[in-house]
N, C-alpha and C positions, 0 to 999 in steps of 0.2 A: 504494500500500500504506500503510495506517495504521500509524504507529509504535506499538510496544507501550507501554502505560501504565506509568510507573515505579511500582514497588511502594511502599506506604506505609512510612515510616520510624518511624511512631509507636510501634510495639511493640519497637523496638530500644532498650529502656530497662529500668530496674530497677523492680520493683513498688513500692518505697517512694516513688518520685516520685508515683505515683497515690494512694497511701494518705495521703501528706502533703497532697495536693491536696484529697482528700475531707474531711479534718479542717479544713483552712483554709476551704473553702467553707462548712462547717457552722458555724464559729465567727466568720465574718465577716472574717477576715484575708486571704483569697485575693486581694483587690483592692489590698492595700497595695503601694505602689511599692517596689521592691527593686533593689539593685545586687549582682550576683554577679561575682566575679573569678576568672579562671583563672591559676594560677601553679604553679611547682614550688618546694618548699622547699630542694631540693638537686639538684645534678647527679649523674649516676652516678659512682661512685668513679673518680677519675683523669681525668675529663673536664674540659676547660677552658671549654667553651661548649656550648650546645645550639642546634639549628636548628628554628625553628617551621615546621611543615608541616601541611597538612590544613585550613587556614582555608577555602580554596575549596570543599572537600568539605563542610564544615560548612554553608556558605552555600547550596550546592546542595541539601543535605538539608532545609533549612527548608521549601521548597515541597512536600516529600514528607512532612512531619510533620503528617499529617492522619489523623483517626480516622474511617475509612469504615465502611460497614455490616459488613464482615467483622471488622474490629477491634473494633467495639462489641459485635457479637454474641458474640464470644469472651469479651470482658471480662465480659459479663453472665452467660454460661453458667458461667464459672469463678468467678463471684462475687468478682471482684477489687475492684470498687468498687460503690457504691450507685447508684440511679437518678438522683439529682440530679447526681452526678459524671459519669455517662454523658451526661446532657443537656448539661453544660458541654463535655465532650470532643467532642461531635458538631460543635460550632461552633468548635473551637479553631483559632486562627490566632495566630502571634506578631506582635504589632503594636508591639513595643518597639524599642529601639536596641541596636546592638552596635558597639563600637570595639575596636581591638586593634592589635598589631604587624602590620605588613604581612607576608604569608606570605613565607618565605625569610629573615626577619630572624634574627640570632643572639639568644639570650636567656641569662639568668643566674638564679641563685636569687632568688626573689621578684619576678622580672619579671612585671608584669601583662599577659600576652600577649593576653588577651581579657577584655573587660568587657561584661557583658550587663545591660541595664536594662529593666525592665518590671514588670508586676504579679507578685506572687509566683506566682500560678497559671500565668502565661505562661512565666516564666523558669525556675522549678524543673523543669519537665518536660523542659527541654533538657539537663540536667546529664549524664546518662549518654551521650547521643549525642555531645555536644561532647567529653567526655573520651575516649570510645572512639576517636574519629577523631583528635583532637590527640595523644593519648598514643602511638598506633601510628605515625602518619605522622611525627611529630616524632622518634621513636626511629629510624626508618629514615633520615630526612633527616640526623639528627645523625651517624649512622654513615657515611652516604654522603659527607658533607662531609669527614670525616677521610680517606676513600679518595680523593676527588678532590684533596684537598690533598696527599696523599702522592704522587699520580700527577703532580703539577705540571701540565705542559701536555699530557700524554698522555691520550687519550680513555679513559673508563671506561664500560662497557656493562653494563646490568642484565639478568640472565638467571636470576632466582630463582623464577620461577613454580612450578616443580615442588617447591619447598620451602616453600610457603605455601598457606593456604586460597585457593580460587579467587578470591574477592572481595578478600581481603587482597593477593593478588598484583597486582591492578590498582592498588590504593592504593599499594603499595610501589613499583611502577614510577613512578608519578606523583611520589611523594616523592623518589625517587632523582634524577629529572631536576631537580626543584627545587634539589637540592643539587649539581648540576653534572654528573651522568651525561648522556651525549650520546644515548642511545637505549635501547630495551628490546626484549626478545624477545617481550613480551606484546602480542598483537594487539588485545585489547579496550582496553588502556590506550592503544594507538596510535589506535584509532578514537575513543575517548571524549575524549581530551585532545590530539589532534594531535601525539603524540610520534613521533619517528622509530623505526621498528622494524628489527630486525636478526636475522639467522639464516641459516644455509646448510644444514649437514648434521651429523648425529651419527655415532658409530661404527657404529650399526645400518645406516646406508646403505652403509658400506664392507663390513660383514659380509654384507650381502644379496648382494653380487656374488661372482663366482667368484674374483676377485682384486682387489687394490688398484688396479691399472692400469685395469681395467674400470670400477670405481667412479668414479675420477677423470675418466675420459673421458666417462662419462655425465653427471657434474655439470657439467663444462665445456661439454658440448654443450647442456645445458638452460639454464645460467645465464651462460655466457660466461667469458672468461678472467679477468675481473675478480673472480671469485668467490674465496671463502676455502676452501682445502682442508685438511681435518683429517689431519695426517700422522703421528699417533702410535698408530694402531691396532696396528701390528706393530713395525717397526723405523723409527725416525725418519729416519735418514740415507737409507735406501732409500725411505721415503715421500716425502721431498723430491725425490729423483731422479725418481720416478714422477710427482709433481705437475708438475715442470718439463717432463717428456716430454709430459704431457697438455695443458698450457696454454702452454708456452713461457716465455720470460723476461718476458712481459707478465702473468704470474700476479698476481692482486691481492694475495693474502695466504695465509699458512699459519697454522694454529692448533695450539698445543701445549696438551695437556690432562692431562699426567701427567709424572712424573719430576722431576728437578731442573731446574726451569724456567730458572733463571739460567744454568746450564751449557749446557743445550740451546739456549737462545736465542743464546749466543755461537757455538756450533757451527753452528747453522742459518744464522745471519747470514753466517758465513764461507763456508758451502757455497753459499748463494744468490749472494753477491757473486762468488765464483769462477766461477759459471756465467753471470754477466752479468745476473742478476736483481736488480740493485741497487734497483729500485723495488718489489720484492715485500715486503710488510710482514709483521711477525710479531705475532700476537695470542696472548695466553696466558690460560688459564682454570684451573680445578682448585682449588676451595676457597680462593680468594683472600680476604684481608681487608686492612685498612689496613697491617698490619705486613708482610705478604707483599709488598704493592705497594711499600712503602718499601724492602724488601730488594732489590727488582728495579730500583732506580733506576739502577744503573750497567750493567744488562743492555741489550742492543740490542732492546728491546721497543717496539712501536709502539702497542699498546692492550691494555686489560685487560677481561676479562669476569668479573663478580662475581655470585654467586648467593646461597647460603645466608647468608653473613655479613651482607649488606646487608638482606635481608628479615627478619632476626631482630634487627636493631639491633646486630650485632657484639658480643654479650655484654650489651647493655643494651636489652632488648626493650620497655621502657616508659620514659617520661620522669618518671613520678611526679607528673604534673600533677593538681591538685585544683580544684574548682569551689566556691568558698566565698562565702556571703552576707557582705558587708562593710558594707552599709548598708540600713536598712529604715525605712519610714514608720511612725511610732508612732501611738498612738491620738489624739495631738494634731495629726496631719497633717504633722509635721515629719520630714524624713529625717534619721536619726541613725546614727552608726557603730555597728557591732556587730563582735565579734571572738571567736574561739574561744581559750580559755585553757588547754586541756589540754596537759600536759607533752609536749614533742617535736612537738606539732602546733598550735602557736600560729599565729594570723593577725593581721594588722594591720588594724584597722577603718577604714572610710571609703573613699570613692571616691579613686582615685589616677590621676594622669597619669604619664607616663614620658618620660624623655629620656636621651640618651647624651652624656656630656661628652667632647669631643675635645680632645686636647692640641695643642700648637703644631705637631706633626708630622702632624696630621690623623688620628691614631690614637686609638682609644677609651681613655679613662682611668678613667671611672666610669659605672656604671649609676645613674641618678638617679630615685628615686621621689618624686613631688610629692604632698604631703599637705596637709591643712588643712581649712578650712570647705568644705562641699560646693559652694557657689556659686563660691567662689574657684578650686577645683580644676577644676570644669567649664569655667570661662571662662579658664583659664590658657593663656597662649602664651609661648613662650620669647623673652625680650628679651636674654638673654645669648648672644652669638654663638658661644660654645663649646658650647652645648647644641643637640643635634639632637632634636626631638620624635619620639617613636616611635609614638604612637597615630594611626591613620588611621580614617576612618569606613568601616564595613562594611555596616551596616544602619541605616536611618532610617525610623521609622514603619512597621516591618515590611517595608520594600522593600529588597531586596539591591542593593548597588552592583555593576553588572555587570563592573566592571574586574577583580574578584577571582575570577571563576568561569570554567569552561570552559578552552579552549586558551589564551586570552589571559591568564587567571589564572595558569596554569602558567608562561607566558613572563615575566610580570611578576615572579612569585615567584623564578624563576631569576636574573633580573637583580638583584633586591633582594639575593639571597643573595651573589652575587659582590661587590657593593659593600659589603655588611655585613661579610663575612669579610675583605675587603681592609682594612677599617678596624680590625681587631683589632690589639692591640699585638704587637710582634715577640716571637716565642717562643710565642704563644698557639696556634699550629698544630702544635707539637711533639707527638709521640704518647706521650712519656713522661708518667707520672702526675704531676699537679700540681693546684693549687687553681684556682678560677675565674679566667679571664684578666683580669677587671677586678672591683673591689669594687663592691658595691651600697650606695649612701648615700641618705639621706633629705633632701629639701628641703621644709621645712614653711613654707607660705605664711603670712605675718603675723609670723613670728619675726624 
């Protein structure tokens, strides 16, 4: 069987990218070499750090950013651009370079999490796609990191598909795993990215049967005693009794999805232990977020299932990332810094490198932006042992580094996130509102 062809990503963009292209092609500036930078000016209120996610999805989308016959025909019919621009788009390929923070890395205000270099024509067309992926995925991962931090060593499971657009649900599951979730209920995310999938039964399965005992017996017969039985459809205490009657003391787990979860967890744990089911675990769900997870820290809970809060960024559904031109080739052929000066939306011109300064205890002390002459920044390498460089190569000459995509990309991103978060200063993972965990400073080469 032939695998279905992936749909084009070329029209997942804003019209003004194409109208800028048309004007630049007409006036001769489309081929000017440019450097675009992705960063956020501020963190969501009260957040101490953000988590970069979606880098792998951006790289995977580059191969699909093609204007085929269907896309070109529609653009012509809708009179979006002229014939010369359509001719350019027909052969569009990104042949430039991209460097950036490794996916899973924590970031702070002004962190240059992705740097795209190429001709204006090639690079400007990627703006909307890059931002739509990074803003959503990073918002989910930033929320998920707070949840896994609050859970400490207890597993957290993603089950938010029913609270998101069907495609966003796949992206959210991936981003949550980058930030430490151990599995997802979404099967497409499992297939596409090699993520562990989880799920047993909902209340509908219990209600389908004549009584709870029949429902539990059916589930155990189909899935074995290691299954998780949902015990709160009617009365929790009676539900636990019937669950043990169906599966015995070898029952894998019970799930609580309503009520005062902290109180119920203590009661159910005592009931299970008294019955000899000391190995039966308790998982809790029901509109959990990082604060609810933290509140359950002293409860005998073994794992958490989170839905709505994680796929919506837990109150911060976007990271506010922007894609700004910071350097461009002038009429003299020299690459020069450029910057926006509008009040409240300023940017710092010029190519930047980035590093994180570590203290004697191995914890982050500063986010360091390296600026200066373009050649100096491009060739910079850290000679100070306290600086950990943050940029890694992602795309060279239009060719994607395969380390960052697919299932391996997710695995690498999850590893990077664990190491990066462990590097944060003490107190950075508290849920109470505060400023960014570390300050951002500038290191100007040549000063």
